C-alpha positions in Angstrom: 43.5 -28.6 -4.3 40.2 -30.5 -5.0 39.0 -29.8 -1.6 39.3 -26.0 -2.1 37.5 -26.5 -5.4 34.6 -28.1 -3.7 34.4 -25.4 -1.0 34.4 -22.7 -3.7 31.8 -24.6 -5.7 29.6 -25.0 -2.6 29.9 -21.4 -1.7 29.0 -20.3 -5.3 26.0 -22.6 -5.4 24.7 -21.3 -2.1 25.2 -17.7 -3.2 22.9 -18.4 -6.2 20.3 -20.3 -4.2 18.2 -17.2 -3.0 18.0 -15.9 -6.5 16.8 -19.1 -7.9 14.3 -19.5 -5.3 13.0 -15.9 -5.6 12.6 -16.5 -9.4 10.3 -19.6 -8.7 8.0 -18.0 -6.3 5.3 -15.8 -8.1 4.4 -12.3 -6.8 0.9 -13.3 -5.7 -0.2 -9.7 -5.2 0.6 -9.0 -8.8 -0.9 -12.2 -10.2 -4.6 -12.6 -11.4 -6.6 -15.8 -11.6 -9.0 -15.5 -14.4 -11.4 -18.5 -14.4 -13.2 -19.4 -17.5 -15.5 -22.2 -18.5 -12.6 -24.3 -19.8 -10.2 -23.6 -17.0 -7.9 -21.0 -15.1 -5.8 -18.5 -16.8 -2.8 -17.1 -14.7 -2.0 -13.5 -15.5 1.3 -11.8 -14.4 0.4 -8.0 -13.8 3.0 -5.5 -14.9 3.0 -2.6 -12.2 6.6 -1.6 -13.5 4.8 -0.6 -16.9 1.5 0.6 -15.6 1.0 1.0 -12.0 -2.2 2.9 -12.0 -3.9 0.5 -14.5 -2.7 -2.5 -12.3 -4.1 -0.9 -9.2 -7.5 -0.4 -11.0 -7.7 -3.9 -12.3 -6.8 -5.3 -8.8 -9.3 -2.9 -7.0 -12.1 -4.0 -9.4 -11.2 -7.7 -9.2 -11.2 -7.6 -5.4 -14.7 -6.0 -5.4 -16.0 -8.8 -7.6 -16.6 -6.3 -10.6 -15.4 -8.9 -13.3 -17.2 -11.9 -12.0 -19.9 -12.8 -14.6 -19.0 -10.1 -17.3 -19.0 -11.5 -20.8 -16.3 -11.3 -23.5 -18.3 -8.9 -25.8 -15.7 -8.7 -28.7 -13.7 -11.7 -29.6 -11.8 -11.5 -32.9 -10.0 -14.8 -34.1 -6.5 -14.0 -34.7 -6.5 -10.7 -32.9 -8.0 -10.5 -29.3 -10.7 -11.2 -26.8 -12.2 -8.1 -25.1 -14.2 -8.0 -21.8 -14.7 -5.7 -18.7 -18.0 -3.9 -19.8 -20.8 -4.6 -17.4 -23.2 -3.8 -20.1 -21.9 -6.2 -22.5 -22.0 -3.7 -25.4 -18.5 -2.3 -25.3 -19.9 1.1 -24.2 -19.7 0.7 -20.4 -17.3 0.8 -17.6 -16.9 1.0 -13.8 -18.0 3.9 -11.5 -14.3 4.7 -11.2 -12.9 7.7 -13.1 -11.1 7.0 -16.3 -7.3 6.6 -16.2 -4.7 8.6 -17.9 -2.6 6.6 -20.4 0.4 4.7 -19.3 2.1 3.8 -22.6 5.2 1.9 -22.8 7.6 0.3 -25.3 6.5 -3.2 -24.4 5.1 -4.8 -27.5 1.6 -6.3 -28.0 2.2 -10.0 -28.6 0.3 -13.2 -28.0 -0.8 -13.4 -24.4 -0.4 -9.6 -23.6 -3.2 -7.8 -21.8 -4.0 -4.3 -22.8 -6.5 -1.7 -21.6 -9.3 -0.9 -24.0 -10.2 2.7 -24.5 -12.1 5.1 -26.7 -10.4 7.5 -29.1 -9.1 9.5 -26.2 -5.8 8.0 -24.9 -6.9 8.8 -21.4 -10.2 7.0 -21.4 -9.2 3.5 -20.1 -11.5 2.4 -17.2 -12.5 -1.3 -16.7 -12.3 -2.9 -20.1 -9.3 -4.9 -21.2 -8.3 -7.3 -24.0 -6.0 -10.4 -24.2 -4.0 -10.8 -27.6 -4.4 -14.0 -29.6 -1.4 -12.8 -31.9 1.2 -10.2 -32.1 -0.4 -6.6 -32.8 2.5 -4.4 -33.6 0.1 -1.4 -34.7 -1.0 -1.2 -31.1 2.5 -0.6 -29.6 2.7 2.6 -27.9 -1.0 3.4 -28.5 -2.7 1.4 -25.8 -1.5 0.5 -22.2 0.0 -2.9 -21.6 -0.6 -4.1 -18.0 0.0 -7.7 -17.9 0.5 -11.0 -19.6 -0.8 -14.7 -19.6 1.7 -17.0 -18.1 -0.5 -20.1 -17.9 -3.7 -21.2 -19.5 -3.6 -19.4 -22.8 -5.4 -22.4 -24.3 -8.4 -21.4 -22.2 -8.3 -17.9 -23.7 -8.1 -19.6 -27.2 -11.3 -21.5 -26.5 -13.4 -18.3 -25.8 -16.4 -18.1 -28.3 -15.7 -15.8 -31.1 -17.9 -13.0 -32.5 -18.6 -9.2 -32.4 -20.5 -9.9 -30.3 -20.6 -13.6 -30.0 -24.1 -15.2 -30.3 -23.6 -16.9 -27.0 -20.8 -15.1 -25.2 -18.5 -16.6 -22.7 -18.3 -15.0 -19.2 -15.6 -14.6 -16.6 -16.6 -16.9 -14.0 -14.3 -15.2 -11.4 -11.3 -12.9 -11.4 -9.3 -12.6 -8.3 -5.9 -11.4 -7.2 -3.9 -14.6 -6.3 -2.9 -13.2 -3.0 -6.6 -13.3 -2.0 -7.4 -16.8 -3.4 -8.4 -19.5 -0.8 
């Protein structure tokens, strides 16, 4: 009887091994590395929530668009915003604006959302990382990712609107492209 039990236990363990192995290996095509002065931030993208926004962020990252761009609006206890090549909060990329991809995913600490003007369909290249929960943003802005490692480096970004000496994105890349 114990021999049968051991065989059944071994078969059950083997059946769960692929699921566990898959859960441990990240999807590098949907992971961003955001390098800041204090270290690397790892971001898991959410194409299940906002496929068009994720594709835009990856395209811009692959083109080096974000490298050297400042965090122009950093509010302690709220969020850090970047992605504007002019550093003013008024600029964007040469790509057309995106239609909103709102979801029920809540804005909480570490979530990334797309910045926009008053028009829901005006997101382009600017995004923000939440320092704290922001329930009033739920369903009003597009969630496209979340920090899975290195949030302490986001916490260290110089605060201000705009900061007197703003921090920059040293490099942002899709993990699948990282060398």
